[in-house]
C-alpha positions in Angstrom: 0.1 -0.3 0.0 1.8 3.0 -1.0 0.9 6.7 0.5 -0.1 9.3 -1.0 1.8 12.6 -0.3 -0.4 14.2 0.5 -0.9 11.2 3.1 2.8 11.8 4.3 2.8 16.0 4.1 0.0 15.5 7.2 2.0 12.7 9.0 5.1 15.9 8.6 3.0 18.2 9.7 2.0 16.5 12.8 5.3 14.7 14.3 6.4 18.0 13.2 4.0 20.2 15.4 3.5 20.7 19.0 3.1 16.9 20.3 6.3 15.8 18.5 7.9 18.4 20.3 6.6 18.0 23.5 7.5 14.1 23.4 11.5 14.6 21.9 11.0 16.7 25.3 9.5 14.4 27.0 12.7 11.5 26.4 14.9 13.7 27.7 13.9 14.8 30.7 12.3 11.3 31.6 16.5 10.3 30.3 18.0 12.8 32.3 16.3 12.1 35.2 17.5 8.3 34.7 20.7 9.7 33.8 21.6 11.2 37.6 19.5 10.1 39.9 20.9 6.0 39.1 23.0 3.9 41.5 26.0 2.2 40.1 25.6 0.2 43.2 27.7 -0.9 45.8 31.5 0.3 45.2 34.0 -1.6 47.4 36.4 0.6 50.3 38.5 1.2 46.9 35.9 2.5 44.0 34.7 5.4 47.5 38.5 6.3 47.9 38.8 6.6 44.5 36.0 8.6 44.3 36.8 10.5 47.5 40.7 11.7 46.3 39.0 13.4 42.9 36.9 15.6 44.3 39.8 16.8 46.8 42.6 19.4 45.6 45.9 18.4 46.6 47.4 21.3 49.1 50.5 21.1 47.9 49.8 20.9 43.7 48.9 23.3 41.7 44.9 22.0 39.5 45.9 18.7 40.4 43.6 16.4 42.4 44.6 14.0 45.6 43.8 11.6 43.2 45.7 11.3 40.1 49.0 13.6 42.4 51.7 11.1 43.9 53.4 14.1 46.4 53.4 12.4 50.0 50.8 15.2 51.0 48.7 13.3 48.5 49.7 9.6 49.4 49.4 10.5 52.9 46.0 11.8 52.4 44.4 8.9 50.3 45.7 6.9 53.5 43.6 9.1 55.9 40.6 8.6 53.1 41.6 4.9 53.5 41.7 4.9 57.2 38.6 6.5 57.5 36.0 4.2 55.2 37.8 1.6 56.9 36.9 2.9 60.3 32.8 2.5 58.1 31.1 4.6 61.0 32.2 7.8 58.3 29.5 8.3 55.0 31.9 10.1 52.0 30.7 13.2 52.8 31.8 13.1 55.6 35.2 12.2 55.3 35.1 15.2 53.0 33.4 17.3 54.8 36.5 15.8 58.4 39.3 16.4 56.0 38.4 20.1 54.7 38.0 20.6 58.5 42.0 19.4 59.3 44.5 22.3 59.2 45.3 23.5 55.8 42.2 22.2 55.2 41.4 20.9 51.0 39.5 22.5 48.7 36.9 19.9 47.0 37.6 20.5 42.6 33.5 19.3 42.7 30.5 21.5 43.2 27.9 20.1 45.5 24.7 19.2 44.3 23.7 21.6 46.3 23.1 25.3 48.6 24.5 27.7 45.9 26.6 25.4 44.4 24.1 23.8 43.6 24.2 26.8 41.5 27.7 25.7 39.1 25.6 22.8 38.0 22.2 25.0 36.8 23.0 28.4 35.1 24.6 26.3 31.9 21.7 24.2 32.3 19.1 27.1 32.0 21.6 29.4 29.5 21.4 26.7 27.2 17.8 26.7 27.6 17.3 30.5 27.5 19.7 29.6 24.1 17.4 27.0 22.4 13.6 28.9 23.2 15.2 32.1 21.8 16.8 30.7 18.9 13.9 28.5 17.5 11.9 32.3 18.1 14.3 33.8 16.0 14.0 31.0 13.5 10.1 31.3 13.4 10.2 34.8 13.2 12.8 34.6 10.7 10.0 32.1 8.7 7.0 33.2 8.7 8.9 36.8 7.1 10.5 35.1 4.6 7.2 33.1 4.2 5.2 36.5 3.0 4.7 37.2 -0.2 3.8 40.6 -1.2 0.6 41.8 -1.9 -0.5 43.1 -5.8 -0.7 46.9 -3.6 3.0 46.3 -2.0 4.1 45.7 -5.8 2.9 48.6 -7.3 3.6 50.5 -4.8 6.5 50.2 -5.0 7.1 51.0 -8.8 5.5 53.8 -8.1 8.1 54.5 -5.1 11.3 53.5 -8.0 9.8 55.6 -10.7 9.3 59.1 -8.6 12.8 58.0 -7.4 13.5 57.7 -11.5 12.0 60.7 -12.1 13.1 62.7 -9.4 17.1 62.2 -9.9 17.0 62.4 -13.7 14.9 66.0 -13.8 
């Protein structure tokens, strides 16, 4: 069974209409929620130690995490993190807070996902959404402006204005 061009055109309009965009948006939001909320399961002690060490800046290196650095200070911090994990009484956030409270407290390399630091994650996403919406509105305006065909009255008015200009410049 073959479809007529009119049926194909109608189907294309429905898919490209608001319902299609809304469906796409819902799918993207669901995928983002699943991707950010999904748990990878229980981590081993070494995985936890590596994860915590990746969040902390090396106290003597510039721009390196405790995980990457091979300095004595970073090695000592990794050992301290492992010993706190082996005690089994601290969560990852409590270990990070404990290490940051030590003299010469380390700064975090990765901002937290809550409080004021959540803006680091939210502002780029909000900027992207605003940019996409702005571009969509601009493209629709440009398309509508390009789709407008001048009427016969408009053409007559332009022709009269051009004749008037040519008569004035020659006379």
